[in-house]
N, C-alpha and C positions, 0 to 999 in steps of 0.2 A: 771862596779861595782868597788868600791874602796875597800881598806883593811877592812873597817867596814861592807862591804856588802851592801853599799848604792848605789843606782842609782842616776842619776842627779835629779830626782824628789824628792828624799829624802833630798838631800842637799838644794834644793830650798824651801822645806817646812819649814825649820827652819829659813829662812831669811824672815822677814816681809818686802818684797819689792813689788813694783808694779807688777812685774812678778808673784809673788806668788798669789797676789789677783786675777790677771787675770786667773791664772790656776784654782783657786777655782771656779770662776764664769764659766770658761769653763767646768769644771767637772759637774756643776749643769745644765748648758744649754744643754749639750750633754747626760745628765743622766748617767754619768760615775761614778758609785758608787765606783769602785776600786780606781780611781784616787782621789776622794773626801776622801775616807777612809784613803788612804796613807798620803795625805796632812794633814788631821786632826790628825791622830795618831802620826805624826811626829812633831806636834806642831803648825800647822797653826791655826791662831785665827778664830773661827767661828763667832765672832762678829766684825770682822774688817770692818770698814766703807769705802765704795767705794765712788766715785764721786756721788753727789746728795744724800748723806747719805744712799745710797743703800747698803744692806747687802746680804750675801749669802742666808739668810733665806727669804728675800723678793723675791730673784730670784727663789728659790725653790718653794715658794708659787705661784709665777706667772706661772711657766711652769708646775707645778704639779708633780715634782719629789718627790714622797712621801718617798721613801727609803732614799734619801739624806736629805730630810727635817727632818725625824726622827733622822738620824745620827747627824745632826747639833744641834738639840734640846737636844739629849742625851749627847752631849759634851758641854752643857752650853749655847747654843744659846738663845738669848734674844727674847722671843716671843712678847714683847711689843715695840721693837725698831721701831722708826719711820723714814721714809725717809724725804726728804726736803719739801715734801708737808704735812708732819705730819701724814702720813698713815702707819698703822701697817701692818705686814704680813697678819693679818686676813683680813684687808680691801683689800689687793692685791689679796688674794685667792678668795674673794667674787667677786671682780671686774672682774677677769678672769675666773669665773665659775669653780673653782677648788674645788669641794666638798670634795674629799678625803683629800686634803691638809688642807682644813678648819677644817675638823674633827680632824686631828692630832693636829693642833694648839689649838683647843678648849681643847683637852685632856691634853695639856701641859700648860694650864692656860690662853689661849688667852681670852681677854675681848670681849664678843659678842656685847656689847653696846659701844665699843670704838668709838670715833668720831674724825675726822680730824679737824684741826683748822677752816675749813669752815663749820663745823657742819655735814658733811656727815658721817652717821653711817655705820657700817659694813653691816647692813641689807639694807640700801639705796644703797650701792655698789652692793649687791647681786641682788636687784631689777633691777638695771641697766643692769646686765648681763643676767637676766631673767632665771637663772638656778633654777628650782623648788627644786632640791635636796639641793642646798645651802640655799635657803630660809627655807625649812622645817627643816634642821639641826639647823639653827640659832634660829628658833622659838621653837624648842624642848629644847633649852638651854636658853630660856627666853629672847631672843632678843626682844626689845620693838619696835613695828611697829608704835608707835605714837610719836617718837622722830623726830623732824624736823631739817633740816639743817638751816644755817644762812639765806638762801634765802627762808626759811619757806616751803621748799619742804619736803614732807613725802615720804617714800618708795613707797606708792601707786601711788603718782604722777609720780615718776620715771618709774615705770613699765608701766603706761599708756602712758607716752610720748614715751617710747622706743618701745611700741607695744608688750610687753611680756604678751600674753593673760593668760597663765597658772599662771604666777607670780601674775598678777592682780587678778585673780580669788581667789588665796590664801589670798591675802591681804585685799580684800573687807570686809569680815566678821569680821576681827580683828582690823580694823582701826576705831577709835571712831569718833562719830559726833563732839565731842568737839575738837579733834585734827584737824579735817578738818575745823571746824569753825575758830579756832585760826590761821590756815595756810592762811586763806583769799582767798583760791582758791579751786576749785573742780577738782577731777581727770577727769571730763568731759572736762575741759579746756585743761588739759595736753594731753589727747587722741586726741582732735581736733587739737591742736597745732602740735602734732607729725604726724597727718594724718593717724591714725590707726582706720579704720572703725569697725573692729571686736571688738576692745576694747571699742569703743563707744557703739556698740550694747550691749555688756555685761553690761556696766554701766547703760544704759537706762533700760535694763531688770531688773537690780537690784534696780531700783527706784531712781537713781540720777537725780537731777533736771536739765533739759536741759537749763533752763533759769537762772541758778545760775550766779551771777555776781562777778567779781573779787573785792576784797576790794580795796579801793582807793589807799592805799600805794603800791599795786602791779600794779594796772592799770596805775599809774603815771610813772612806769618804761618804758611804751610804749609811744612813741611820739603821737600816735593817741588816747590815753586814752581808749583803747578797754576794754570791760567788759565781753563779752559773748563768749561761746564756738563757737557759730555760726559765730562770727566775725573772729575767728581764721581759721575756715574752709573756709570761703569766701575769706579771704585775702591770704590763701595758694592756692587758686584755686582748692580746693578739692570738686569736683562735688558730689561724692558719700556721703561724710561726710555731705555736706550741705543738700542734699536730706534727709538723715537719720534724721538729727536734726530737720528740718522743719516738717517732717512727725511725729516726736515725740512731736511736739508742740512748738518748739523754736520760739520765737517772733523775728521779724525782725528789730524792732526799739528801742532796749534797749541801744544801744551804741551811744555815742555823734555823731559819723559819721555813718549814717545808713548803714547797710550791703549792701543794694541795691546800694548805691552810690559807695561803695568800688568795687563792681563787675562791675559796669558800667565803672568806671575809668580804671579798669584793662582789659576791653574788654572781660569779661567772659560771653559770650552770654547765655550759658546753665544755668549758675548759676543765671543770671538775670531772665531767664524764670522761673526757679524754685521758686525764691523769689517772683516774681509777681504772680505766681500761688498760693502761700501761703498768698496772700493779703498784700504783702509789699506795702507801700505807695509810689506810683510812683511820687507823687507831694510833697514829703518831701523837707525840706529846711535844709541846713547847712550854718549857717551865720557867722561862725568864720573866714572864709577867705573872701568871697564875699557875702554881703547881697543884694540879687537880688530880683527884682519884680517877675521874673519867677522861677519856681521850679528848684532846684539845678542840678538835674541829667543831664540836657541838656548841662551844662557847660563842662562835661567830655566826650561828644561824638559828638561834632560839626564836627569833621573830619570823623565821622563814620556813614554813612547813615543807615547801617544795624542795628546798635544799636539805632539810632534815631527812626527808624521805629518800632523797638521792643517796645520802651517806648511809642511812640505815639499810636500804635495799642492797647496798654494796658491802655489807658486813660490819658496819660500825657496832662496837660492843656496847649495846644498850644496857646490859646487866650492870656494868660499872657505874651507871647512874643511880643505882639503888644500893650501893655499898656505902655504909656510913657507920660511925661509931656511937651514934646518939642513943640507941636503945640497947641495953645489955642483952636482949634476946637475939640480936643479930650476930650470928656465929662467926662471921668473917671479918669482924672489925679489926682484928689484930693484923690482918694482911696489909692494912693501909696505915702507915704512920700518921699520927695526929696532925702533923704539920701540913699534910696534903688536904686540899679543900674538897669535901664531898659535894655532890650535885645539889643536895638539899640546902646546903649553906650558900652555894653559888647562886641558885635560882631565887633565893629569898631576899636578895638585895633589892632596894627600892625601885631601881630602874629596870629590873627584870621580872619582878614578882608577878606583874600583870600577864606575862607569857607562860607562867608555870603550869596552869591548868591544861592548856592545849599541848604544851611540850610533853608533859607526863602522859597524857592520853595517847599521843603518837608513839611514845617509847614503849608503852604496854603492848603494842602490836608486835613487838620484836623480842619479847622475853617470855620465859616460863612464869610460873607463879612467883611473885616477888613480894616481900614485906615492905611496907612504907613506914619510915620512921615517924615518930610523933611530931617532929618539927615540920616535916614536909606535909603530913596529914593536916596539920593546923593551917598551913598556907593554902592547901588545895580546897579545903572546905569553903573558902570564900569565892570559889570560882564555879561557873555554870557547868563545867565538865565533871564536877565532883560526883554527881549522881551516877554517871556512866562509869567513872573510874572505880567508885565504890562497888558497883555491881560486878565489874570485871575482877576485882580483888577478892570478892566474896564467893566467886564461883570457880570451879575447876576449869582449866583451859581444855579445849577440845583435843582429842587424840590426834586429829589431823594437823592442828597447829603445832603440837609437840613434836610430831614426826618431821614437820618442816624445819623446826629449829635444830633437831638432831642432824638432819641431812646437811643443812647449811653449815653447821659447825664442822662437819667432816670435809666440806668443800673448801673451807678457809676463806677469809675475807679477800685475799688477793685474787683468788679465782672467781669469787662472786662478782667482782667488778669488771671481769674480762668477758665480753660478749662472745669471743671466739671459743673460749672454754665452755661456756654455757651451751652454745649452739652445737658443739661437738659431743656433748654429753649424751649418755644412753637413756634419755628421758623422753616420753611423749610430750607434744607441745603443751597440752593442758597442765601437765605436772611441772614443766619448766616455768610456765607462767606463774603457777602457784608458789614454787620455790623462790622465784625472784620477786615476789610481791608485786606482780604486774598491776594488781588492782589498786596499788598505792603509788604507782610510778607516774606522779603528776607531771614531771618534766617530759617523760617519754610520750605522754598523751598529747602534750602541746606540739612536740616535734611531728607526731603523726598527723595532726590537724593541718600543719603547714605543708 
């Protein structure tokens, strides 16, 4: 103590130095009211700006030191000061779920509808933290739930994406249909993107459309031009979310790239099974990359016999893989314009040719007698499967096998993928198993073992 009765902390307080600023922040972070009071009463500036335009009020709002926050505001603290992201202490308190601090800031004139330069509102920040008390407090003071950020996100989207069930439940009845329409996206999309099934269930129960599509300007943000919530769930590998959405009536073919193709490409067997059971089109085409004679799904699983069998058992049109214009003896070449790529050309490329033998051998289990063009034959002769393939091609197929193909054709692919239809059919168990290629259901066998 000196002759004035001052301790070192008193002398530091009257000098606007880096050390003083650090001491003020230290007092806030450690909730040391006495240190903060001493510094402020001896002249330390409560509005001093720290690096990144951070103030002591921002820090107090972040850590929830309500006594010190009140002290700062009582001594002239600026409730509207923004950090280098343009966020006020209100936004910070909301982001870090500090309801008491938020209440104090509102009492001292904080703007409940303040927005950062990116358009994020205080309520949007509160929805991100998921604290119901913060949200309720803001709504009591007329915060607007229909103010969108520059990315057109509303607080309801934020709550759904973060999986904050209680916050979402509060925001659903007060978010207008107009605001949702102008945003160009549904909270269903946000919940599916975040992978939060409980929030998805809530939104479905409240009547949100599971087939809502993103507006074009939002869809264009994604390289795959996705549109539906189902696409988000499938691309995230979310089995439970996918099942919930299809059970609620989600359509599988509303996106430019079909959800089934996304699941096949990613090797998501269970999701593929779910989509096929909901009548996804196993013979769909995606022509933006390769315009092929044969349905697209096979392109993504030539290395994966389990996935191939899953598709073929569900009605994939294997015969299209043997339609090509190379040999004049093939009578159906005119059905397929020359610009379409036949299977024999596709499988002959250097990075796929190693899989051609096994792929063709598998395909032959699902077709009648088919001719193989000279190009494909030349490729196959280099593979160990050629002897078996040659024998199958040189012998008539069994009547039993031909009957299976005829019955399956009458059943149609969409029914073949639906277990409910198969189980309700007038067939004895043994015949059902034969019709559904149970002997080749590699994925089904794994499930049974589990």
